[in-house]
TIFISE-871858 format. One record per residue (C-alpha): x, z, y. Coordinates in pm, whole numbers, plus 50000, padded with zeros to 5 digits. Layout:
<tilums>
XZY...
</tilums>
This chain:
<tilums>
861082930606010862002953706300860962952006665861232921306886864392930407075866512942706790865472927806463868342942806265871462927106119871462896305896874232876605729874672838505731877182824605482878972792405580878722798105955881172770506046879032743605878876312721306025873282741905919875062775605917876272773206278872812762206400871292791306208873662816206373872632801906712868912804706638869092839906486870952852806792868202837407009865592854706791867122888706864869042894506540872562908106511874462883706292877372886506051878622852405946881232841905693883692813405726886192800605476889642800405629891682769305566895182777405437896852750405650894872752305970893022777206185889262770706175887912763206519885082788106564884882786906943881462769906909880222802106741882042825906975880562808307280876932811207166874542830907382874512867107260877592862107039879862885907228877422914907171875792906306840877972882906631880652893806384882712867506195884132875305848886392855405618884982849405270885372823804995882992812804716885972814204480886042851804542882392862904563883442899304620884882887804955881282885305089880532922505040881852933705381879722908005566876562917505370876942955205406874192970105624872232937205651868452935105609868582898405516871012872005392870832834405450873062818305188873952784005328877602779605222878102750804976881212729604926880222693905016882422671204812880742637004816884062620604734883992640604413887602650804421886902680104190885662680203833881932687603811882492718403596884922734003847882402728804124879492742703921881442774203837882422779804199878922774204340876982792704069879392822104041879662823504419875882824304465875332850204193878212871304328876642870404674873302881904529875132910004346876622920804681873062920504824871902943604545874902966604591874302968704968870852984004900869672973505250868852936705190865082930705194865182893205125867652865205054866842829905176868852804504978869482769805120869052746404823868322709204850865582684904751868242670304522867292699704296863662687804284863902649804278862332641203948864962616303848864142615503482862812590403233859222596203351859792592003728857712560403721854522581003702855272604903991854192596004345854722629404516857202657004443856342693304505857942727004424857002725004055859492696104012863052701703888865832676103861866672666503503870362675403503871282657503178869552625603287871352625903626874672630403441873872601003214873292578503518876732585203664875362579104017876912585804358876222622204453875192630204093877502660604060876122674104391872552671404254873562688103931875392716404110872512722904354869962723404070871932747503851872782770004147869162772504262867992780603909870622808203875869732822904215865982824304142866602837803789868942864803919866362875604180863652878003919865802896603670867102922403918864042926604141865712910604444863422891004676864842855504683863232825304851864692790104822864432763305093864872727104978865642704105274865932666705239868612648105446869232667905767869762650606102869962659806469872282677706713875232698306587877492725106732880182723606465883252705006599882972675606354880402649506248878332663505958877982640605654874202637005666874242629606042876972603805979874672585905730871742584305975874062573606259875592546106043873852517306229875052530406565878552540306446879022508606237879442526305902878322499305657879372520205358876442543805430873632517905435872882522405064871732558005139869052545705377866982522105157863922544305148864582579805243863302611305408864842632005683864252664405874865582678506203868232705906170866262728906401863152726106183865272734405876866712765306043863352776306183861862772705834864532796105691863752822205959859982817605916860292823305540862522853605592859982869405829856852859505635856002887805390853952863905172856812839205112857672834104745859652809604535860652774704652859752755204966860432718105022861102707705382860862670805467859282656105777859832618405818859852592705537861292559305638862722526605504865942510705631863922482305791861692506505985864702526806093866442495506222863262486206412862962521206563866602522406677866482487006822863452496307033864552531107143868292526707193868872490707308872242501007457873782501907106874642469706929873012472606587873982451306287871772422006195869092428805931870932403705706873572430205649871222451005436868882424105303870352426204951870602463804945870322479704602867662506504643866872538704469863162544704505862322581304510858822596104526857472612104845858382648404912855562672504996856112700405252852522711905210853422746505073855642753305376853012741105626850312761705455852502792505498852062787905876855112766905962854952738606220857392709606248858512705306608860832675106592860442638906490862832609406464863222606106841864412642506877866772638306580868472607906736868462620907094870182652606971872642635406738873672609707002874262637107258876422657007012878372625706909879132619207277880332655207318882922651307042883992616907165882422595306893880252575507133
</tilums>
């Protein structure tokens, strides 16, 4: 889409977040001009120096204020863009807000952003960052499923009935992705959804991202996160961002794409970290011996790989990057 040196202008929503900021960095490196949106905090100035200091930012990055509560606020950032990467999503694992309030904000926000893309008349494709929590077949029949692919959708009512940790997040992501794909189909807007699993690795945002915190829990001594690691899958942030760009640039891309690279159990992770990073004192394996586990089926990234995408980072790169970033913000 455009020549190598100037690939046109694209918009990234949620540019101050973990994935959004890495995406801004990568798109600038790929020769795009980037508009990004951040949500200003009423009490404090958002620190966006990490974005301003990126290579190419002074010439090709514009930062806009926008809020999912006011979808029309995204119009200025989307105007004149050839593509939009919708990454912004309120992460509220503590579940301070009622599920319904969150659903309305996320769904109306996403649909409002797509409406702004239609109105702009320049947007060729929207790449929506969903989550594998919209495809995990947690339903009565899960027992029979070994591998999950893009045909799988989370059973929202069943998740609600379980009342599990992170349930409202799964519900919100599922309903938002459905609305985004439906809107695209109904209005002839080209929308592709990317469904990453847990994301790990280096970060340029000035805080520790939630998913990195979970995978760093052995090293940072966060026992409360162990239950997330029973048997899980994880992918490097750079692979997630590169997959978004690959799917934006690939004319054949259509529908949903799962992105998951490493599947691991808590025991194997403990073994890996003990061998690779002996300088950190890890907890004894007794501390998670009685862990209550949620067994989820394997996630298949076959569709993404068959579209020509290559994973470039494994567990070692994820931890090397995350440890370096944690040191930079004084956590290690």
